[in-house]
TORMIVO-96258 format. One line per field, with one value per residue: residue in one letter; z, y, x of N, C-alpha, C, CB in turn; residue number from 1. Coordinates in steps of 0.02 Angstrom, whole numbers, plus 50000, padded with zeros to 5 digits. Glycine has a CB too. Layout:
N
selo = [A	...]
n.z = [Z	...]
n.y = [Y	...]
n.x = [X	...]
ca.z = [Z	...]
ca.y = [Y	...]
ca.x = [X	...]
c.z = [Z	...]
c.y = [Y	...]
c.x = [X	...]
cb.z = [Z	...]
cb.y = [Y	...]
cb.x = [X	...]
tilum = [NUM	...]
// end
This chain:
126
selo = [M	K	I	A	F	P	V	Q	Q	D	Q	G	L	E	S	T	V	Y	G	H	F	G	S	A	P	R	F	V	I	I	E	S	E	T	G	S	L	E	T	L	N	N	K	D	M	H	H	S	H	G	Q	C	L	P	M	K	A	L	A	G	N	I	V	D	A	V	V	V	G	G	I	G	A	G	A	L	M	K	L	Q	A	D	G	I	K	V	F	R	A	V	E	G	S	V	Q	E	N	L	E	C	I	K	A	G	K	L	P	E	F	A	M	N	M	T	C	A	G	H	H	G	Q	E	G	C	V	H]
n.z = [56082	56159	56267	56318	56431	56480	56634	56796	56902	56979	56940	56897	56765	56761	56787	56744	56562	56548	56496	56457	56373	56428	56542	56634	56789	56796	56716	56654	56585	56457	56397	56260	56209	56329	56430	56535	56658	56710	56813	56814	56882	56804	56740	56687	56712	56769	56654	56554	56458	56290	56284	56331	56359	56281	56299	56414	56502	56506	56568	56496	56449	56327	56215	56095	56082	56111	56196	56207	56283	56245	56156	56151	55990	55986	56086	56008	55880	55934	55981	55866	55795	55859	55812	55875	55894	55891	55984	55979	56114	56177	56290	56447	56533	56539	56516	56418	56332	56283	56215	56113	56039	56009	55929	55829	55799	55859	55811	55746	55794	55727	55659	55659	55754	55870	56054	56062	56176	56333	56376	56431	56379	56268	56271	56247	56093	56124]
n.y = [59749	59849	59802	59818	59744	59747	59708	59628	59597	59632	59508	59479	59393	59305	59367	59384	59404	59548	59595	59706	59861	60011	59983	59909	59874	59893	59884	59777	59804	59746	59733	59634	59612	59615	59574	59653	59712	59802	59872	59965	60075	60106	60255	60312	60252	60272	60344	60407	60301	60272	60367	60350	60384	60333	60355	60431	60332	60246	60305	60400	60314	60257	60129	59985	59897	59830	59703	59630	59575	59653	59808	59981	60046	60195	60196	60100	60165	60282	60242	60159	60275	60337	60242	60113	59949	59839	59704	59548	59457	59297	59184	59184	59201	59321	59291	59171	59257	59331	59239	59185	59315	59334	59244	59259	59234	59315	59400	59547	59702	59732	59852	59811	59696	59773	59836	59888	59918	59873	59860	59797	59630	59615	59634	59606	59554	59477]
n.x = [61305	61196	61062	60896	60779	60631	60568	60475	60521	60692	60803	60920	60982	60902	60785	60604	60546	60448	60275	60235	60309	60296	60238	60314	60409	60518	60699	60807	60970	61072	61252	61282	61420	61505	61426	61407	61291	61146	61028	60876	60743	60600	60562	60441	60344	60203	60128	60007	59885	59961	60034	60175	60328	60475	60623	60627	60569	60686	60771	60852	60963	61042	61004	61036	60937	60776	60694	60539	60389	60263	60202	60160	60089	60137	60249	60334	60360	60420	60539	60586	60603	60728	60810	60805	60790	60662	60620	60502	60489	60509	60420	60476	60638	60750	60898	60856	60803	60896	60988	60915	60901	61042	61055	60974	60828	60732	60571	60561	60472	60327	60209	60074	60073	60076	60013	59840	59779	59696	59564	59418	59349	59426	59575	59759	59853	59963]
ca.z = [56074	56217	56256	56380	56448	56527	56698	56850	56972	56964	56969	56836	56690	56775	56768	56674	56532	56546	56435	56403	56384	56458	56608	56664	56834	56787	56652	56645	56514	56465	56362	56235	56202	56389	56479	56591	56666	56762	56822	56822	56881	56733	56750	56659	56740	56768	56615	56520	56379	56229	56306	56339	56324	56304	56328	56496	56546	56506	56619	56448	56445	56245	56205	56025	56051	56178	56198	56266	56260	56202	56170	56108	55931	55997	56109	55955	55845	55954	55992	55803	55768	55891	55791	55911	55857	55958	55974	56021	56174	56201	56359	56474	56575	56511	56483	56371	56262	56252	56187	56068	56009	55987	55870	55762	55815	55897	55764	55758	55804	55661	55687	55661	55825	55948	56094	56081	56251	56379	56388	56420	56357	56209	56285	56184	56049	56140]
ca.y = [59761	59860	59783	59828	59694	59761	59655	59641	59597	59622	59441	59480	59346	59259	59390	59361	59465	59580	59589	59776	59903	60068	59987	59870	59932	59928	59867	59752	59817	59708	59739	59577	59580	59605	59529	59692	59716	59846	59889	60026	60080	60131	60335	60348	60198	60302	60375	60381	60263	60302	60450	60323	60420	60279	60380	60441	60281	60215	60365	60428	60273	60237	60070	59976	59866	59810	59654	59640	59535	59682	59870	60021	60094	60247	60193	60070	60218	60320	60192	60162	60339	60350	60189	60065	59900	59815	59630	59508	59405	59247	59177	59164	59239	59366	59249	59140	59296	59350	59186	59206	59367	59311	59162	59292	59195	59349	59432	59619	59700	59752	59896	59755	59664	59817	59828	59943	59944	59821	59865	59753	59556	59613	59619	59614	59467	59430]
ca.x = [61262	61155	61000	60853	60740	60589	60569	60434	60579	60767	60832	60974	60962	60855	60709	60557	60549	60381	60230	60233	60339	60282	60205	60366	60433	60614	60722	60876	61000	61128	61290	61296	61476	61530	61392	61397	61233	61133	60960	60849	60678	60555	60551	60387	60287	60147	60105	59928	59901	59952	60077	60242	60399	60536	60690	60609	60581	60751	60808	60899	61000	61055	61016	61028	60869	60739	60650	60478	60321	60208	60217	60116	60117	60181	60303	60368	60371	60476	60597	60630	60621	60778	60848	60828	60772	60603	60595	60467	60513	60474	60410	60550	60696	60809	60946	60825	60785	60964	61010	60864	60911	61118	61052	60928	60771	60674	60560	60565	60414	60285	60150	60027	60090	60068	59944	59805	59747	59677	59497	59378	59384	59482	59652	59808	59882	60031]
c.z = [56146	56213	56319	56378	56492	56582	56758	56905	56947	56980	56923	56772	56703	56783	56716	56641	56536	56500	56417	56429	56433	56537	56668	56722	56837	56731	56676	56582	56528	56402	56332	56238	56262	56438	56538	56602	56720	56753	56842	56811	56827	56753	56711	56667	56726	56727	56595	56466	56335	56254	56338	56306	56336	56334	56399	56536	56552	56543	56563	56433	56360	56240	56120	56020	56118	56149	56243	56233	56231	56226	56113	56042	55931	56021	56054	55917	55871	55978	55919	55767	55796	55881	55842	55889	55912	55944	55999	56054	56174	56277	56390	56509	56521	56473	56424	56308	56241	56220	56115	56017	55976	55919	55810	55766	55851	55830	55786	55764	55739	55687	55695	55728	55885	55988	56086	56119	56271	56399	56371	56414	56299	56241	56225	56145	56076	56204]
c.y = [59791	59848	59798	59779	59719	59700	59684	59654	59598	59563	59433	59444	59300	59294	59364	59415	59498	59594	59649	59824	59964	60063	59926	59915	59960	59884	59834	59772	59772	59731	59668	59551	59566	59566	59574	59702	59771	59858	59937	60037	60129	60199	60371	60283	60221	60351	60359	60352	60291	60354	60411	60366	60371	60298	60394	60370	60228	60264	60380	60378	60259	60169	60047	59939	59852	59748	59633	59606	59584	59767	59895	60040	60159	60244	60148	60118	60259	60300	60187	60233	60369	60289	60135	60010	59868	59743	59602	59468	59338	59227	59140	59195	59293	59334	59217	59194	59321	59289	59189	59241	59357	59265	59177	59262	59241	59400	59510	59641	59737	59806	59854	59702	59697	59805	59899	59957	59879	59836	59812	59669	59567	59604	59651	59535	59449	59398]
c.x = [61210	61096	60955	60806	60687	60574	60505	60489	60641	60796	60902	60960	60912	60782	60661	60539	60463	60347	60219	60281	60361	60271	60269	60392	60505	60631	60794	60918	61076	61191	61320	61356	61516	61507	61381	61316	61199	61044	60935	60783	60655	60545	60493	60328	60215	60114	60029	59938	59914	60008	60151	60296	60459	60609	60682	60611	60626	60795	60865	60943	61002	61065	61016	60951	60843	60681	60608	60425	60281	60232	60178	60126	60168	60234	60362	60389	60421	60534	60636	60643	60707	60831	60868	60765	60712	60592	60557	60497	60471	60453	60464	60584	60741	60865	60925	60813	60852	61003	60962	60899	60988	61101	61009	60852	60707	60640	60563	60503	60371	60249	60077	60015	60086	60007	59911	59770	59723	59612	59441	59391	59436	59551	59684	59807	59916	60017]
cb.z = [56038	56238	56237	56388	56475	56491	56742	56865	57024	56994	56959	56857	56656	56837	56750	56687	56451	56569	56444	56397	56354	56424	56594	56610	56899	56869	56598	56647	56493	56462	56392	56184	56160	56410	56498	56581	56677	56751	56848	56789	56947	56716	56726	56574	56825	56810	56571	56500	56347	56206	56393	56309	56363	56242	56292	56506	56547	56431	56713	56471	56495	56209	56249	55994	55995	56217	56188	56286	56319	56227	56175	56133	55905	56024	56177	55919	55837	55990	56017	55751	55796	55957	55763	55993	55834	55958	55979	55996	56252	56177	56372	56434	56610	56567	56525	56401	56268	56307	56240	56099	56058	56058	55909	55675	55866	55976	55735	55708	55871	55626	55632	55604	55827	55939	56180	56054	56252	56437	56361	56372	56327	56162	56290	56214	55982	56147]
cb.y = [59712	59913	59712	59895	59643	59783	59658	59582	59530	59667	59369	59450	59297	59221	59452	59321	59451	59626	59554	59819	59908	60094	59952	59848	59912	59911	59936	59682	59916	59628	59780	59577	59612	59652	59461	59761	59655	59920	59861	60064	60098	60089	60373	60380	60188	60320	60372	60435	60229	60328	60514	60254	60501	60239	60444	60475	60259	60199	60333	60488	60221	60270	60037	59929	59794	59891	59615	59725	59497	59649	59888	60073	60120	60284	60167	60024	60250	60353	60112	60115	60392	60364	60215	60089	59853	59859	59592	59480	59442	59205	59147	59155	59172	59400	59201	59110	59363	59382	59119	59247	59425	59259	59080	59265	59136	59400	59407	59658	59728	59694	59961	59715	59643	59899	59807	59959	60008	59814	59917	59777	59498	59685	59535	59639	59454	59473]
cb.x = [61253	61156	61001	60819	60777	60532	60665	60381	60580	60806	60773	61037	61025	60877	60712	60487	60584	60379	60167	60155	60328	60225	60102	60423	60422	60688	60725	60872	61012	61100	61327	61280	61510	61536	61435	61437	61220	61186	60937	60878	60657	60473	60616	60407	60293	60147	60148	59875	59858	59871	60020	60244	60423	60554	60717	60524	60540	60779	60846	60934	60980	61121	60968	61094	60874	60693	60672	60453	60278	60112	60293	60106	60061	60162	60288	60334	60319	60462	60566	60598	60555	60755	60903	60839	60839	60515	60625	60426	60501	60503	60349	60590	60756	60843	60968	60762	60727	61011	61003	60808	60898	61165	61005	60965	60798	60708	60502	60598	60407	60234	60138	60049	60152	60064	59954	59783	59678	59722	59483	59356	59323	59482	59674	59899	59917	60106]
tilum = [1	2	3	4	5	6	7	8	9	10	11	12	13	14	15	16	17	18	19	20	21	22	23	24	25	26	27	28	29	30	31	32	33	34	35	36	37	38	39	40	41	42	43	44	45	46	47	48	49	50	51	52	53	54	55	56	57	58	59	60	61	62	63	64	65	66	67	68	69	70	71	72	73	74	75	76	77	78	79	80	81	82	83	84	85	86	87	88	89	90	91	92	93	94	95	96	97	98	99	100	101	102	103	104	105	106	107	108	109	110	111	112	113	114	115	116	117	118	119	120	121	122	123	124	125	126]
// end
């Protein structure tokens, strides 16, 4: 399975999983069967809120899943429409989250878990 992990800094498997899909500076993409790893910059980082284009962000890379701390409803729907599963990350590294997803311990994102914005004191629920 090919999995994308949004991250702030590229530290390979030790990278901390980022809290938001669309505004993550880069992605670590791992092929879980072979362990191959690549990092790419977010090609859609400076989009307007609610206008994320996930496949542009991933530079057209086809993945089977995304593991992230938070995601907006629009990005979630677009990824799901492309057949990509989106899982809610636990705090920690790519390695820790990779182990959790392999063990079936990460929940899939549902619409009621998505980010609705970051205005004022409300913030996100994640």
